[in-house]
C-alpha positions in Angstrom: 175.9 98.1 267.9 179.5 98.9 268.9 179.3 96.6 271.9 177.6 93.8 269.9 179.9 90.8 269.3 181.2 90.5 265.8 179.4 87.1 265.0 176.1 88.7 265.9 176.7 91.6 263.6 177.6 89.2 260.8 174.5 87.1 261.4 172.3 90.3 261.4 173.9 91.3 258.1 173.3 87.8 256.7 169.6 87.7 257.6 169.0 91.3 256.3 170.8 90.4 253.1 168.6 87.3 252.6 165.5 89.3 253.2 166.6 92.1 250.9 167.4 89.6 248.2 164.0 88.1 248.3 162.4 91.5 248.2 164.5 92.4 245.2 163.4 89.2 243.5 159.8 90.0 244.1 160.1 93.5 242.6 162.4 92.5 239.7 165.3 94.4 241.3 168.0 91.8 240.4 169.9 94.3 238.2 170.0 96.8 241.1 171.5 94.3 243.4 174.1 93.2 240.8 175.0 96.8 239.9 174.9 98.6 243.3 175.0 96.0 246.1 177.1 93.0 245.0 180.3 95.0 244.3 180.7 95.7 248.0 180.8 92.0 248.6 183.4 91.6 245.9 185.5 94.4 247.4 185.5 92.6 250.7 186.6 89.3 249.2 189.3 91.0 247.2 190.7 92.6 250.4 190.8 89.2 252.1 192.5 87.7 249.1 194.9 90.6 249.0 196.3 89.8 252.5 196.0 86.0 252.3 199.3 85.3 250.4 201.6 87.8 252.4 200.0 86.4 255.6 200.9 82.8 254.7 204.4 83.9 253.7 205.1 86.0 256.8 203.5 83.6 259.4 205.0 80.4 258.0 208.5 81.8 257.6 208.4 83.3 261.1 206.8 80.1 262.6 209.5 77.8 261.1 212.4 80.1 262.1 211.0 80.1 265.7 211.1 76.3 265.9 214.9 76.3 266.2 214.9 72.7 265.2 214.4 71.2 261.8 213.2 67.9 263.2 210.1 69.7 264.7 209.1 70.7 261.1 209.0 67.0 260.1 207.1 66.1 263.3 204.5 68.8 262.8 204.2 68.1 259.1 203.6 64.4 259.5 201.0 64.9 262.2 199.2 67.5 260.2 199.0 65.5 257.0 198.1 62.3 258.9 195.2 64.0 260.7 194.0 65.8 257.5 193.9 62.5 255.6 192.1 60.7 258.4 189.3 63.4 258.8 188.9 63.5 255.0 188.4 59.7 254.8 185.8 59.9 257.7 184.0 62.7 255.8 183.8 60.7 252.6 182.5 57.6 254.4 179.9 59.7 256.2 178.7 61.1 252.9 178.5 57.7 251.2 176.7 56.2 254.2 174.0 58.9 254.1 173.3 58.8 250.4 173.1 55.0 250.3 170.6 54.9 253.2 168.4 57.8 252.0 168.7 57.2 248.3 167.7 60.8 247.3 168.2 60.1 243.5 165.7 57.3 243.3 162.3 58.0 241.8 163.1 61.5 240.4 160.5 62.2 237.6 162.0 62.1 234.1 160.2 65.4 233.3 162.2 67.1 236.0 165.5 65.6 234.8 164.7 66.9 231.3 163.8 70.3 232.6 167.0 70.6 234.5 169.0 69.3 231.5 167.5 72.0 229.2 168.1 74.7 231.7 171.6 74.0 232.8 173.3 71.6 230.3 174.6 74.4 228.0 175.2 76.8 230.9 178.6 78.4 230.8 179.2 77.3 234.4 178.7 73.7 233.6 180.8 73.9 230.4 183.6 75.7 232.3 183.7 72.9 235.0 183.9 70.2 232.3 186.8 72.0 230.5 188.8 72.5 233.7 188.3 68.9 234.7 189.4 67.7 231.3 192.6 69.8 231.6 193.3 68.4 235.0 192.6 64.8 233.9 195.0 65.1 230.9 197.9 66.2 233.1 200.7 63.8 233.8 200.6 61.5 236.9 203.2 63.6 238.7 201.9 67.0 237.6 200.4 67.6 241.0 203.9 67.2 242.5 205.5 69.5 239.9 202.9 72.2 240.6 204.0 72.5 244.2 207.4 73.9 243.2 207.3 77.5 241.8 209.5 78.7 239.1 208.7 82.3 239.9 207.6 83.2 243.4 206.1 86.5 242.4 204.0 84.9 239.7 202.9 82.3 242.3 201.9 85.0 244.7 200.1 87.0 242.0 198.1 83.9 241.0 197.5 82.9 244.7 198.9 79.4 244.2 198.9 78.5 247.9 200.9 75.3 247.7 203.7 77.1 245.8 203.7 79.9 248.3 203.9 77.4 251.2 206.7 75.6 249.5 208.7 78.8 249.1 208.0 79.8 252.7 209.2 76.4 254.0 212.3 76.8 251.9 213.1 80.2 253.3 212.2 79.3 256.8 214.5 76.2 256.8 217.3 78.3 255.2 217.0 80.8 258.0 217.4 78.1 260.5 220.5 76.8 258.7 222.3 80.2 258.6 222.2 80.7 262.3 220.1 82.9 264.6 222.4 85.9 264.5 222.4 86.2 260.7 218.8 85.3 260.4 217.5 87.8 263.0 217.1 90.9 260.7 215.0 89.0 258.2 213.0 87.2 260.9 212.2 90.6 262.5 211.0 91.8 259.1 208.6 88.9 258.7 207.5 89.1 262.3 206.6 92.8 261.8 204.9 92.0 258.5 202.8 89.4 260.2 201.7 91.8 262.9 200.8 94.4 260.3 198.7 92.0 258.3 196.9 90.7 261.4 196.0 94.3 262.1 194.7 94.7 258.6 192.5 91.7 259.3 191.0 93.5 262.3 190.3 96.6 260.1 188.8 94.6 257.2 186.5 92.8 259.7 184.9 96.1 260.6 183.3 96.0 257.1 182.3 92.3 257.4 178.6 92.7 258.4 177.9 95.0 255.4 179.9 92.8 253.0 178.0 89.7 254.2 174.7 91.6 253.5 175.8 92.3 249.9 177.1 88.7 249.4 173.9 87.1 250.6 171.6 89.5 248.6 173.6 88.6 245.5 173.2 84.8 246.2 169.5 85.0 246.7 168.8 86.8 243.4 170.5 84.0 241.5 167.8 81.5 242.5 164.4 82.2 241.0 163.3 78.7 239.8 161.8 77.4 243.0 160.1 74.4 241.2 163.5 72.8 240.3 165.0 73.8 243.7 162.2 71.9 245.6 162.9 68.8 243.6 166.5 68.9 244.7 165.8 69.5 248.4 166.2 65.9 249.4 169.6 65.7 247.8 170.6 69.0 249.5 169.4 67.9 252.9 171.6 64.8 252.6 174.6 67.0 252.0 173.7 69.4 254.8 173.0 66.4 257.2 176.4 65.0 256.4 178.1 68.4 257.0 176.3 68.8 260.4 177.5 65.3 261.4 181.0 66.3 260.4 181.0 69.4 262.5 179.7 67.3 265.4 182.7 65.0 264.9 185.0 68.0 265.1 183.4 69.1 268.3 183.9 65.6 269.8 187.7 65.9 268.9 187.8 69.3 270.4 186.3 68.0 273.7 188.2 64.7 274.0 191.6 65.7 272.7 192.1 69.4 273.4 189.8 69.3 276.5 188.2 72.6 275.4 184.4 73.3 275.5 182.8 72.7 272.1 180.5 75.8 272.6 183.5 77.9 273.4 185.2 76.7 270.3 182.1 77.5 268.1 181.7 80.9 269.7 185.3 81.9 269.0 185.3 80.4 265.5 181.8 81.7 264.4 183.1 84.9 262.6 185.4 82.8 260.4 182.6 80.2 259.8 180.1 82.9 258.9 182.6 84.4 256.4 183.3 81.0 255.0 179.6 80.6 254.4 179.3 84.0 252.8 182.3 83.9 250.6 182.4 80.1 249.7 186.2 80.3 249.8 188.4 78.9 252.5 191.4 80.8 250.9 189.6 84.1 251.2 188.6 83.2 254.8 192.2 82.2 255.7 193.3 85.5 257.2 190.3 85.6 259.5 190.7 81.9 260.4 194.3 82.5 261.4 193.3 85.6 263.5 190.5 83.6 265.3 192.7 80.6 265.9 195.7 82.5 267.2 194.1 85.3 269.2 190.9 83.7 270.4 191.5 79.9 270.5 195.1 80.1 271.7 197.0 78.2 269.0 200.7 79.2 268.9 201.7 81.1 265.7 204.4 78.4 265.1 201.6 75.9 264.6 198.8 78.0 263.0 201.2 79.5 260.5 201.9 76.0 259.1 198.8 74.0 259.7 196.2 76.5 258.5 197.7 77.5 255.1 198.3 73.8 254.4 194.7 73.0 255.5 193.2 75.7 253.3 194.8 73.9 250.3 194.8 70.2 251.1 192.0 69.7 253.7 188.6 69.8 252.0 186.5 67.6 254.3 183.2 69.3 253.4 184.1 69.1 249.7 185.0 65.4 249.9 181.8 64.6 251.7 179.8 66.5 249.1 181.6 64.7 246.2 180.7 61.3 247.6 177.0 62.2 248.0 176.8 64.1 244.7 178.5 61.2 242.7 176.2 58.6 244.1 173.1 60.9 243.7 173.9 61.4 240.0 174.4 57.7 239.5 171.1 56.9 241.3 169.3 59.3 238.9 170.9 58.6 235.5 173.3 55.6 235.8 172.0 53.2 238.5 173.8 50.2 237.0 177.1 51.8 238.0 176.3 51.7 241.7 178.6 48.8 242.6 180.6 48.4 245.8 183.8 48.5 243.9 182.9 51.8 242.3 182.1 53.3 245.7 185.5 52.2 247.0 187.1 54.0 244.0 185.0 57.1 244.8 186.5 57.1 248.4 190.0 56.9 247.1 189.5 59.4 244.2 187.6 61.9 246.4 190.5 61.8 248.9 193.1 62.6 246.2 190.8 65.1 244.6 190.4 67.0 247.9 194.2 67.5 248.1 194.3 68.9 244.6 191.1 70.9 244.9 191.7 74.7 244.9 190.4 76.7 247.8 188.0 78.7 245.6 184.2 78.8 245.0 182.8 75.7 243.2 186.2 74.0 242.8 184.4 70.9 244.2 182.4 70.5 241.0 185.5 70.4 238.9 186.9 67.6 241.1 183.5 65.9 241.0 183.9 65.4 237.3 187.3 63.6 237.9 185.6 61.4 240.6 182.9 60.4 238.2 185.3 59.7 235.3 187.4 57.5 237.6 184.5 55.0 237.9 183.8 54.9 234.2 180.8 57.2 234.2 179.6 57.6 230.6 181.2 60.8 229.2 178.0 61.8 227.2 176.1 61.8 230.6 178.5 64.1 232.4 176.9 67.4 231.3 173.5 66.1 232.4 175.0 64.9 235.7 176.5 68.3 236.5 173.3 70.1 235.3 171.4 67.9 237.7 173.1 69.5 240.8 174.2 72.8 239.3 171.1 74.7 240.6 171.9 74.0 244.3 175.7 73.9 244.0 176.3 77.4 245.3 174.3 77.2 248.5 175.8 73.8 249.2 179.3 75.2 248.4 178.7 77.8 251.1 177.8 75.1 253.6 180.7 72.8 252.8 183.2 75.7 253.1 182.1 76.2 256.7 183.1 72.5 257.3 186.4 73.0 255.6 187.3 76.0 257.7 186.1 74.3 260.9 188.2 71.3 260.1 191.3 73.4 259.6 190.8 75.1 263.0 190.2 71.7 264.7 193.3 70.1 263.3 195.4 73.2 264.3 194.2 72.8 267.9 194.9 69.1 267.9 198.4 69.6 266.5 199.1 72.5 268.9 197.9 70.4 271.9 200.2 67.5 270.9 203.2 69.9 270.8 202.3 71.8 273.9 201.5 74.9 271.9 197.9 75.4 272.8 197.6 78.4 275.3 194.9 78.6 277.8 194.4 82.4 278.0 194.9 84.0 274.6 194.7 87.8 274.4 192.7 89.0 271.4 193.9 92.2 269.7 191.5 94.9 268.6 191.9 97.3 265.7 192.1 100.3 268.0 194.6 99.0 270.6 197.2 101.6 269.6 194.7 104.2 268.3 194.9 106.6 271.2 198.7 106.9 270.8 198.5 107.9 267.1 195.3 109.8 266.7 
């Protein structure tokens, strides 16, 4: 097992977790999984979240200070945002194309709709999503801009507000450039050392990954015991999954044509991050692993990855945007077919694009943004709880799938930006957790 590649260990843990979850479902062992297995998955996610913010802070400040030229920040920033917006638009169009061709919402029996409504309409999860969407909708037009600038960096770090942390890191990095290399060196050395320490922490945390994935998957499986409703939603779920697969195929084409790297090599090196994204449903929690894979295995320079990946984890939600397009049209096909106009679908494209930028990199944030997308086209307010209830049963497994696309998109864009700046290295050297173990044991 020690010589087995990490992605194979994670896959084995995932498969065993699924099997274990089904076994526990069959013997009514859900409580055992919740009490004695699931906490290990929670601990793992907490550890990843623990290092995500200091990693962004250290890598971004160090990366900007290494640029030596403020104009490079503008160049990198514009390229990054332009590519992220472009891929998000493509993802939304792919989603809308699939759902309009397949029409998964047409012909769903009213009895099934009523059953789903009764089961999920008053669910705390649905109510919570509606409340959060309402709060976001009632905010001012420039609130999203205001939210980027922190008033207290320690509070922003404590609440893991990624855009605010990125804003502060950019501010510090630019200030370090402006005070001159000699005066900046002591502080740059501190952040360089901090970055190395955190990357080593990633290596240590990843030793626990196969066991954590086992716990996370077992906990996911015990949550779904109503197979009749799930089967009715399979067609909708398959539309989302098909769109996500097409999107990953699009990334692989970009990797091949622009960076001139092998798509299979890319997938092999990114698979641990993709599998963790699937297990945790959080691109923010996966960010430390994504950065480690992209820097040490793909060969993207820290100057680029330190900027592109944290920004991507916050503003680049291709998988979520694709899902929002499909979910919005699916809900309309089922309970509001008269709203399926070309104009409304154009509004869905624009709103989903903006929503992806404002969507938090946490589990099920996509459903909150979906409410805003639906409200933007005049979807009847009294039907919103039913609409969310309609897809609530399969949201978590689809959330897991779309997070994989989000993380893959971040890595792809970082490679493209690095290639355009001459910062994509051919022979990266991966660091292991025990590189210096012999010297200190």
